[in-house]
N, C-alpha and C positions, 0 to 999 in steps of 0.2 A: 275426431279421429276414428278410424275403423279398427276393429280388433284384428289380431293376427289370424290368418285362416285356420291355424291349428288350435284356436281358443277352445273349441268344442270337440276336439279330437277324441277325448275319452269320455265325453258326456258331462252333464252338469254335476255329477257326483264325484268328479275328479279334481277337486279344488287345489291339491298340491301342485298339479301340473300348471294350473292357471296362475298360481302364486309365482311359480318359476318364470313363466312368461312375463308376468307383470314386473317382476324384479329386473328381468333383462330389458324390458321397455324403459324402465326408469333409469337403469344403468346407461343405456344408449343416449338418452336425453342428457343425463348428468355428464357423461364423457364429452359430448359435443359442447355443452356449456363451459365446462372446465377448460377444454382445449382452446375454444375460441376466445374466451375472456382472459384466461390466465396462462395459457400455454402449458397446462398441467394435465397429466393423465389421471384417470380415476384411481389407479394404484398409488400414485404420488399423493393425491389428496387424502386417501385413506391412511397412509403412513403419517403424513403431517397431522391430520386430525387426531390420530391415536396418540402421538407423542405430546400434542398440545393439550389434549383433554385428560389423558391418563398419566402423563409424565414420561420421563425417559424409559426406554424399553429396548430389549434385544429384538432382533428380527424374528426369532422364534415366538416370542411373546406376542408380537404384533400379528404374526401369521395365525397363531392359535385363536386370538381374540376376534379376528376378522375373516377367518377362513380364506386367507390369502396365501398363495404359493410363495415359497422362499425365494425362488428366482425372480419373481415379479417384485417382491419386496427389495431385493438387492438392486435391481435396475432402478426402482423408484428412489431408493436412498441415494444412489449415485447421482441421479439427476437433481434431487433436492439439495445435496451437498454442493453440486456445481452451481446452483442458484443461491447458495448461502442461506438456505432455509433450515438446514439441520447440520449437526455434527455427528461424527461416529468415533467413539473412543473406547479403549479397552476398559472393561470393568475392573474395579480395584480388587475384587475377590476372585476373579477368574480371567486371566489375561487372554484366553482364547475367546471369551465372550465379548462382543462389541455392543456398546450401548448407544442408541440413537437418541439425540436430544435436539429439541427445537432451538433455534437461535432467536434473538429478539425480532429479527426480520421475519422469521418463520411464524412466530406468534402473531405478529401484526397481519401477515397474509392470511393466516388461519382465521382470525376473527372476521376479516372482511369476507372471505369465502363462506365461512359458517353462516353468517347473516344472510347471504344470498341463497345458500342451500336451504336454510329454514324457510325463507319466503317461497321457494319452489315447492317444498314439501307441504307448506301451508296451503298453497294453491291446489295441490293434489287432494288434500284432505277436505277441501271445500266441496268435493263431489259427494261427501257423506254428510248427512245432516249433523249439525253440531251436537245435538243431544244423543247421538248414536256413536260418536267418535271414541269415547272412553270404553264403551262395550266392545267396539271393534278392536281397539288396542289390547284389551284383555283376551279376546279370542286369538289374536295373533300370537300373544305371549303363550297361551295354552298350546297352540300348534307347535311353536318353537320348542317348548319343554317336552312335548310328546316326541317330536323328531329327535331331540337330543337324547332321550331315554332309549331310543331304538338303535343307537349306534352299535 
């Protein structure tokens, strides 16, 4: 595959822009895979994955953890509820706060999709020599920490 024409827009020293482009490329492939195989949007997958891996949560907790817009979460939750994959109920301690929880069907679907997503990400990582993958992960984490500290 060829790189986007803007890959070198800012020169080789502008890796953050390249990381943004890479993330968008991966999102496009992921969205196509999720839609064609499961009829699920990327936002729906992110909500389902969050509540299945982290446990029941409010929309604001999901949004903060995944940098997802509240409106996008709301639409995703509605579709997931329609499909019987999640429920949304009032929190016991705050009746205005709604908690999103995966159903058994949602958990089952999550495990199936998660395994396919892992295989896709594994195929991406095959482009990096195995002995360099841990160091690459450490560098990505360092960049994420640096970006978070500049907010």
